[in-house]
C-alpha positions in Angstrom: 0.0 0.0 0.0 1.4 3.3 -1.0 2.2 5.8 1.8 -0.2 8.7 2.2 0.9 11.9 0.6 0.6 15.0 2.7 -1.3 17.8 1.1 0.7 20.7 -0.2 1.0 23.6 2.2 0.9 27.3 1.3 4.1 29.3 1.5 2.1 31.9 3.4 1.1 29.5 6.3 3.3 30.2 9.3 5.1 27.9 11.5 3.6 29.2 14.7 6.7 28.5 16.7 8.6 31.0 14.5 8.6 34.8 14.7 6.9 36.6 11.9 8.3 40.1 11.5 5.8 42.7 10.3 8.0 43.5 7.2 7.7 39.8 6.1 4.0 39.7 6.7 3.5 42.9 4.7 5.5 41.5 1.7 3.5 38.3 1.8 0.3 40.2 1.9 1.3 42.4 -1.1 2.2 39.3 -3.0 -1.1 37.7 -2.3 -3.0 40.7 -3.7 -0.7 41.3 -6.7 -3.0 40.0 -9.3 -6.2 41.7 -8.0 -5.1 45.3 -7.7 -4.4 48.0 -10.2 -0.8 49.4 -10.2 -1.8 52.6 -8.5 -3.7 50.8 -5.8 -0.7 48.5 -5.2 1.5 51.6 -4.8 -0.8 53.3 -2.4 -1.2 50.2 -0.2 2.6 49.6 -0.3 3.3 53.1 0.8 0.8 53.0 3.7 2.1 49.7 4.9 5.7 50.9 4.5 4.8 53.5 7.1 3.4 50.8 9.3 6.6 48.7 9.1 8.7 51.8 10.0 6.5 52.4 13.0 6.9 48.8 14.2 10.7 49.2 14.0 10.5 52.4 16.1 8.1 50.8 18.6 10.2 47.6 18.9 7.5 45.3 17.6 9.2 42.4 15.8 6.5 39.7 15.7 3.0 39.9 14.3 1.9 37.7 17.2 2.3 40.7 19.5 -0.6 42.6 17.9 -3.8 43.0 19.9 -6.5 45.6 20.0 -4.4 48.1 22.0 -1.4 47.9 19.7 -3.6 48.4 16.7 -5.1 51.5 18.4 -1.6 52.8 19.0 -0.8 52.6 15.3 -3.9 54.6 14.5 -2.9 57.3 17.1 0.6 57.4 15.5 -1.1 58.3 12.2 -3.2 61.0 13.9 -0.1 62.4 15.6 1.7 62.5 12.3 -0.6 65.4 11.3 -2.4 63.5 8.5 -5.8 64.7 7.4 -8.7 62.7 8.9 -9.6 61.2 5.5 -6.0 60.1 5.1 -6.0 58.5 8.5 -9.1 56.7 7.5 -7.6 55.4 4.3 -4.5 54.2 6.1 -6.5 52.4 8.7 -8.8 50.7 6.2 -5.7 49.4 4.4 -4.3 48.3 7.8 -7.6 46.5 8.8 -7.6 44.6 5.5 -4.0 43.6 6.1 -4.8 42.4 9.6 -7.8 40.4 8.4 -5.4 38.6 6.0 -3.0 38.0 8.8 -5.8 36.5 10.8 -6.7 34.2 7.9 -3.2 32.7 7.8 -2.7 32.5 11.5 -0.3 35.4 12.2 -2.8 37.1 14.5 -6.1 36.3 16.1 -8.7 35.7 13.4 -11.1 38.3 14.8 -8.5 41.0 15.5 -9.5 43.1 12.5 -12.9 43.6 14.1 -11.3 45.5 16.9 -9.7 48.1 14.7 -11.6 51.4 14.9 -11.8 53.3 11.6 -12.2 57.1 12.0 -15.5 58.5 10.5 -15.3 61.3 8.0 -17.7 64.0 6.9 -18.4 65.1 3.4 -16.2 68.2 4.0 -13.3 65.9 5.1 -13.6 63.9 1.9 -13.9 67.0 -0.2 -10.8 68.7 1.1 -8.7 65.6 0.4 -10.2 64.6 -2.9 -9.6 67.9 -4.8 -7.0 70.5 -5.5 -7.1 74.1 -4.5 -6.8 76.9 -7.1 -3.7 78.3 -5.3 -1.9 75.1 -5.7 -3.1 74.4 -9.2 -2.1 77.9 -10.4 1.3 77.5 -8.7 1.8 74.2 -10.6 0.8 75.9 -13.9 3.4 78.7 -13.2 6.1 76.1 -12.4 5.4 74.2 -15.6 5.4 77.4 -17.6 8.8 78.3 -16.2 10.6 74.9 -16.3 8.6 72.8 -18.8 7.1 75.2 -21.3 4.9 73.5 -23.9 5.8 70.0 -22.7 3.2 67.3 -22.8 3.0 67.4 -19.0 2.4 71.2 -19.2 -0.6 71.0 -21.6 -2.0 67.9 -19.9 -2.2 69.6 -16.5 -3.1 73.0 -18.0 -6.0 71.7 -20.1 -7.4 69.5 -17.4 -7.3 72.3 -14.9 -8.7 75.0 -17.3 -11.4 72.9 -18.9 -12.4 70.4 -16.2 -12.7 67.7 -18.8 -12.3 64.0 -18.2 -9.1 62.1 -19.0 -10.9 60.2 -21.7 -12.0 63.4 -23.4 -8.5 64.8 -23.3 -7.1 61.6 -24.7 -9.6 61.6 -27.5 -8.5 64.9 -29.0 -6.6 65.2 -32.2 -4.4 68.0 -33.4 -7.2 69.1 -35.8 -9.5 69.4 -32.8 -7.6 72.5 -31.6 -8.8 75.7 -33.2 -7.0 78.9 -32.6 -7.8 82.0 -34.6 -7.0 85.5 -33.3 -8.2 85.7 -29.7 -10.6 82.7 -30.0 -9.4 79.2 -29.1 -11.4 76.1 -28.5 -11.2 72.3 -28.5 -13.8 70.2 -30.4 -14.5 67.2 -28.3 -15.9 64.3 -30.4 -17.2 60.8 -29.8 -15.3 58.4 -32.1 -15.8 54.9 -30.8 -15.0 53.3 -34.1 -11.4 54.5 -33.8 -11.0 53.8 -30.1 -11.7 57.2 -28.5 -15.2 57.0 -27.1 -16.6 59.6 -24.8 -18.1 58.5 -21.5 -21.5 60.0 -22.4 -21.3 59.1 -26.1 -22.7 61.6 -28.5 -24.1 63.6 -25.6 -20.5 64.4 -24.5 -19.6 66.1 -27.8 -19.1 69.8 -27.4 -16.7 72.7 -28.2 -14.8 73.7 -25.1 -13.4 77.3 -25.0 -9.8 77.9 -24.0 -10.3 81.3 -22.4 -6.7 81.7 -21.3 -4.5 83.1 -24.0 -1.3 81.8 -22.4 -2.7 78.3 -22.4 -3.8 78.6 -26.0 -0.2 79.7 -26.9 1.1 76.8 -24.9 -0.9 74.3 -26.9 0.1 75.9 -30.2 3.8 75.8 -29.3 3.5 72.2 -28.1 2.0 71.2 -31.5 4.6 73.1 -33.4 7.8 72.3 -31.4 7.4 69.5 -28.9 4.6 67.1 -30.0 6.0 63.9 -31.5 5.2 63.7 -35.2 3.2 60.5 -35.0 -0.2 59.0 -35.9 -2.2 56.4 -34.0 -3.2 53.0 -35.5 -6.2 54.7 -37.2 -4.1 57.2 -39.0 -5.2 60.0 -36.7 -2.9 62.7 -35.2 -3.4 62.6 -31.5 -3.0 65.8 -29.6 -1.7 64.1 -26.5 1.0 61.9 -28.0 4.0 59.8 -27.2 6.7 58.6 -29.5 4.5 55.5 -30.1 1.2 57.2 -30.9 -1.8 58.3 -28.8 -1.0 58.5 -25.1 -2.7 55.9 -22.9 -4.9 57.0 -20.0 -2.1 55.7 -17.6 0.4 58.0 -19.3 -1.9 61.0 -18.7 -2.4 60.0 -15.1 1.3 59.7 -14.6 1.8 63.2 -16.1 -0.7 64.6 -13.6 0.8 62.7 -10.6 4.3 64.0 -11.5 3.0 67.6 -12.0 1.3 67.6 -8.6 4.1 66.2 -6.5 4.7 68.9 -3.8 8.5 68.7 -3.8 8.5 70.4 -7.2 7.2 73.5 -5.6 9.0 73.4 -2.2 10.1 71.1 0.6 8.6 67.7 0.8 5.9 67.5 3.4 6.7 63.9 4.1 10.4 64.4 4.9 11.7 62.7 1.8 15.0 63.7 0.2 14.8 65.0 -3.4 17.7 62.8 -4.5 16.4 59.6 -3.0 12.6 60.0 -3.1 11.2 57.0 -5.1 8.1 58.9 -6.0 10.0 61.8 -7.6 12.7 59.8 -9.4 10.6 56.9 -10.7 7.7 57.8 -12.9 6.0 54.5 -12.2 5.9 55.4 -8.5 4.7 59.0 -8.9 1.1 58.0 -8.1 2.0 56.5 -4.7 3.2 59.9 -3.4 0.6 60.7 -0.7 0.4 64.3 -1.8 0.1 63.7 -5.5 -3.3 64.3 -7.1 -5.1 62.2 -9.7 -6.8 63.7 -12.9 -10.2 63.1 -11.2 -9.1 65.3 -8.3 -8.1 68.0 -10.8 -11.5 67.8 -12.5 -13.3 68.2 -9.1 -11.1 71.1 -8.2 -11.6 72.8 -11.5 -15.4 72.4 -11.4 -15.4 73.9 -7.9 -13.2 76.8 -9.0 -15.6 77.5 -11.9 -18.5 77.6 -9.5 -16.7 79.6 -6.9 -15.9 82.2 -9.7 -19.6 82.6 -10.2 -20.0 80.6 -13.4 -23.6 79.3 -13.5 -24.0 75.6 -12.9 -25.7 75.1 -16.3 -22.6 76.5 -18.1 -20.2 74.5 -15.9 -22.2 71.3 -16.5 -22.1 71.8 -20.3 -18.4 72.7 -20.3 -17.4 69.7 -18.1 -20.1 67.3 -19.6 -21.8 66.5 -16.3 -25.5 66.7 -15.4 -26.7 69.2 -12.8 -27.6 66.4 -10.3 -24.2 64.7 -10.7 -22.4 68.0 -10.4 -24.3 68.8 -7.2 -23.7 65.4 -5.6 -20.1 64.6 -6.6 -18.3 67.6 -7.9 -19.4 70.8 -6.1 -16.9 71.0 -3.3 -17.7 74.5 -2.1 -18.5 75.0 1.6 -21.7 76.5 2.8 -19.9 79.8 3.3 -18.4 79.8 -0.2 -21.9 79.3 -1.6 -23.3 82.1 0.4 -20.5 84.4 -0.8 -21.2 83.4 -4.4 -24.9 84.2 -4.0 -23.9 87.6 -2.3 -21.9 88.6 -5.4 -24.9 88.0 -7.6 -27.3 89.8 -5.2 -25.0 92.9 -5.2 -25.0 92.9 -9.0 -28.7 92.7 -9.6 -30.7 93.1 -6.4 -32.2 96.5 -5.4 -33.8 96.5 -1.9 -37.3 98.1 -1.9 
């Protein structure tokens, strides 16, 4: 009779008599999720858990078996004491709780430990502040790009997204011939062309002409086309406006341009204590999105829509310009505070109201 063959064991299952350092547990967890997460999500999770590993080193925690509810709470308080925004603390702790749940599933910690982790609640205003970009910062980025990267692809990508509040897909869909500049009038003709791989989110309803009301930006786009844009066509023999040496830029390329443009160390000291010469987010384009202070194109869109509204542009016009319905704009994009809205109404009242 043949001897029984023991079932294979997972490389993740611990030998409980051995110490499991937090760093090893984190690497195993990241490996286990490698195929289910987008690159940007992987980078964000790696960054957050890297902070956790550094904290365990400072706290003298060298075995995951040491973790209990109190130690988890101490990690949360360390995030709060680091001066992070409430929404950022929440994101870090949600990542941590998922990690601890995984650790419980493989026996590194008690299986119910994740249930003891308290996640900070956030308000709509907390989420709004962290999920957008303020005009002061956006304008500083535009000025920086104009000074050091004039008419580069990164310059016009950020400049157009901020000025027009359009979606990444709409920007990517533009061809050179969609840019119209005559005298003082400049605009972009946004078209739905699904047959040649540039559909708009709203289909034909998303087609529109978007004014470029900033003459400096119009000149930037013109100079980019004339001097810096690669002379390429895409696989459909179209001339993409946002181009690489290989054809039409992918959405990931546009996102990377925005991540790099919004890294805070380009404008001043790093708020996270990283050195400019060694910061992986600054020196590796593939890691730019994992910088905790970088902003995504969607955050630029939200900030741009809010800035339009704060400047007193009627919602109907903003909605048409950004291709978003009034209800969606109100629910997801209008990041103005109650006081900002009151001030906007006051401007209109002063213009047209006569008290009787």
